[in-house]
Phi, psi and omega in degrees: 000161179200163174253147173228176181229144179204177177254146175213149176260105184247116182063032178084005182239123176287127179213158178278132180241153174259131178236140182265137178231128169239127186231136177278137183289318184285307185272339186066014174294143183227154173235133183229135175212151189246153181218161176291333187206152174275108182211175185300314184292326175292317180301313181291315181298323180296320178298315180301315180294320181296315179298320178294322180295315182282334180088011179195173178251122176302140181288338180215132181231133180263141182227157164275197186260048180298141183292341180286345179246330187251121175269328182202139175269119185247358180182184182305312180236008182262138181220148168269123185283153167289161180300321181295315182290323177299322178295320179295313182295318181291336179279314185266344173063029174273166181261114177278140176234128182251136177292154171295154182303132181060031175232055184297339180296345180287353178281359175076224191286349186293332177300315177292326180293324177297313181295318181296314183293325178295315184284332184255332181261337186247009178231125355295169183304123180300136177250104185228163179271334181203177182293323180300318180294324177297317182287332172296318177300315182293321179295322177296319177297319180295318180294321178294322180294335180297339180280349185283143175250126181284152178300131180088357179253141180269346182241158177286168177302319181299318180292320179291331179298328178297327177287324173300316183298327183297332181252005179274184180259150178286140176291127181301149180291327179287132180286136176270131179264110183276002186289151175284136183246123182224130174259132183205189179230136177291144181279178177295339177268012179060047178234146173235145185254133172232121189057245180250003185253149179252139180235141185276154170229162177305144189300334180291350179258010174301138180070009181258151176289139180222163176238130179259130171242109187247126170257182178295330186261324189228158172239114178253137184239131186238148171227124181054044177066014177247130179288123182250345181201150175214133182228156169288138183294134177257127181254007172277186184240142175056045178253157174246126183249113184251146163250109185305330182299330179298339186248006184298324183296337178290338183289341176300322182270329184229074183298334179293344180290345183303325184261354188230335184293145184304318182298338184258353180292126179077013179291117183264115177241157176305148185302333180299330179295319179295323179295316178299318180298316180298319180295315181294318181290336178280332186265333190228149174292324179263034185299322180293317177297323179293324177293324177296323176297325175297315179297327180297340176299336181291346176285335184251340184227148178294153183304321183300318181290317180295321180298320178295316179297320179297318180298318178292324183292340180294344177287345183267159179290320182236092180280069183285169180297318180295321179295318180292323179299323179300327179288342181269345181283128180303135179288142180271158177291144183302328185284348180275125184258343183280135177277121182258146179270354180302126180083359182244066184297333181289348179256003186298328182271000182280131177240144180242125181292146177299146181288133176270100184294335180294341180297326180294320179294320180292323177296319180293319179297319179296324181290321181285332182286000000 
């Protein structure tokens, strides 16, 4: 396997991409996938995808001396593995082979596969909306290339790949997790740092230990084995990635922060939310606080559901938070007569005194008297 570099237009922006290539020596079948950066999680994820594409694990894979796999060079072909690469090898049980220093030609046909895929899969420059679309394009190119028959070969790449599979290893039944694992502690601002970027967690987890599981696409944050936050991975440097919902509980104490605090700057909500805010602030002295109560519904319900409820509530004169909450509670079947508290957290503190049956007798005696 090897990495290469090419240009792609992603979301209207021309940028340099790193692409992973794994090529079979016998069949010359290849798998290509692209990433924003050459890193451990990309390296591991690419292997998982390649093995799934080929339908087996090669018994031996040749590498150059990439830092994502090699922690130390201990001999001509001997290497001390990085923790991430050691985990990959122990899971799939293939034999890694490393080229001698500055002898990349020892990797065999993959050097030619990198050049071929760049010239045939990346020219002209791919025009895609996101990374997923780019990798769909590359996978389609790889499948199409499998129909090709090489000069001097009597069978196509696809047919020869079946012979490769016969001597390869079976993919283990247990799924391999290629994500990067980092243990850290959330700051007082409810942020956790991965590489140079900060990602938010709910404010109640400030100063608490958390575990980050980062893939190329997402950053998931856990506390006590429970996922408390998920963000899209940021590949820029020294950025702060906020989820405004994580900071909503602070608005109870500081409602003025809604328009000025960093987590809420640029928060894009459906236009109906702004309409509700204007109506509440025009009708009530505490209109801003009531609107914050509407926003707090986003902690318990997805934005899509709350947006629908807000749209329906605009038909009313006073679209309060309690009124909108009622639209979010699942409707009960007509035949059910019991009133359930499920989904009605705002009623959890309400208590009803037991009925005094003697009151009916006293009323009857008073009527007869």
